[in-house]
N, C-alpha and C positions, 0 to 999 in steps of 0.2 A: 777655656778661653774662647770667647766669641769673636769671630772675625767679621761677622755681618754688620750691617748698618745699625746704628744706635736707635733705640726706640724714642719716639718723640715724647717730651715730658707731658704729663697729664695736664690738661687745661683746667683751670679753676672755674667753677660755675659762677657766673655773675650773681651777686646778691641783689635783691630788690632794695631800692632806696629806703633808708630808715630801718632796715631789718636788724634785729638784735641777735647776737649769738645765744644759743641755749644756755651755755655756761658763761656768765659774765667774766670778762677778763680783768676788769678793775674791781677792787673791793668796794663795797658800799660803806659809806661813812655814817655812823650813827651820831645823832645830836639830840638836843633837847626837844626838837619838833618831831622826832620819829614816833610814828603811831604803831604801838605794839598790839597784836591781835589778842582779843579776849576769849573767854570761855565759849560763848555762844557761836562766834564766828568759826573758831577752831572745831567745835563739835559739829557744826553743819558741814564743814569741809570734810571731816572724818566720815560723816554719814554718807555724803556723796561718794567718797572713795570706797566705802564698804559696799555701796550699791554697784559701783563699777566692777570691783573685784569679784563680787558674788555673781553678777550678771554674766561676766565672761566665764566664770567657773561653771555656771549652770549650762550655758550654751555649749561649752567644750565637752562637758559630761554628756549632754544629750547627743552631740555629734559622735563621740566615742562609743556610746551605748548603741546608737543606730548602726555604726560601722561594725561593731562586734556582732550584733544580732544578724546582720546581713551576711557577714563573712563566715561566722562560726555557727550560726543558727541557734545558739543558746544565749539569751540575753543576760543570764545570771552571772554575776561576778563573784568569784570566790574570795577567800581571805587575802590572798596575795594581791588581787586586783583592788580590793578596798584599801589596803595599806599603800599601794602605789598611787591610788587616787588621792588619799589624804596627804601623802608626801608631795605630790604634784601641786595640790592646793596650797600647802604651806610654802613651797618654793615660789609659786606664782604670787601669793600675797606679799611675802617678804621682798621679792624682786620688784614688785610694783612700787612699794614705798621707798625702798632703797634707791631705785633708779630715779624716781621723781625728786627726792630730796638731794641726790648727788649730781644730777645733770643740770637742772635749772633752779633747784630749790622749791619746786612746786609739783604736786600731784595734780590730777584733774580737778579734784575737789578744792584744792587750795587755789588753783587758777580761777575757778568759777567764783570763789569767795574773795578773790583779790588779795591773797596773803602769800608769803614766801618764807621758807625756813632758811635761815642764814647762820653761819658760824660766827663766833666772836670776832673773826677777822673780816667779816662783811661779805664772805663768799659762800656759795652753797657747800654743804658738807661733803667730805670725801666719802666714798662708799663704805669704808670700815666704820667711820663715825656714824653714818646713817644707819648701819646695821646695829650698832650699839644703841642708838636712839630708839630703834624699834624694840629691841629687847628691854630697854629701860622703861618703855611705855607699859609693857606687860607687867614688869615688876612693880611699877608705881600704881598700877590699877588694882593689884591684889588686895591691899588693905582698904577696902571700901572706897576706891578711887582717890585715896588720900594724896597720891602723887600728882593727881590732876587738879584737885581742889586748891592746892597751894598757889596756883597761878593767880588766884583771886587776891592774894595779899602781897604779891611781888610787884615792885615798881615797873619792871620790864615784862610782866606777865609770863614768867618762866615757870613751867611745871617741873616735876622731878626729872623727867627725861631731858629737858632742856638744860638743866643744871649739870647733869652728868656729862653731856657732850659739849657744853658751853655753846648753846645755840639760842637763837631768839626767833620768834615768828612775828613778822612785820607786815603791815598793809603796804601794798604797792599801788602806784597810780595806774589806772586802766589804760592810759594812752601810751606810756613809754616804759613801764616796768620799774620806774624809779620809785624810791620810797615816798609814800604819801605823808605829808605833814599831818600833825595831830588833828587840826580843824578840818582837814579834807580827806579823811580816811574813807575808803569805800565801804 
């Protein structure tokens, strides 16, 4: 039991006017004017995300290789190092997508393209659902990308992985992050 003075409560940092929380507190409502993201927009967002993931991985690998060569004098990495590197890359890649989809519904590529992944309830996915979505993308891509192509015939542009976790990918307005109506999609 502490007999000393009580610590002062932590002060909340003031937010700037008009700032939005990363994870929306109120669910988004879907209606007839909701603009769902199509194949090209989603593919470009994925390519940007792949560029970010691989660029970070290459820079990290270079930094680790340089540190190992300076500290150990031998830049060669054995089998254990290669397995550890592959595991680190897989964890980094999965973490990037899961964090993006579950924190605000957007990865860097999705933000650049003006799209957001939302669950059927209108909120970003929970981490477990985001991880299942990532796994389902891999499964849907195996049969000649059949799980991806089906979004061309779906009214809400849902691919296999979107159907598995009950998610949609929608356009958002650039100014406030709200859903963009069909005629005004980014």
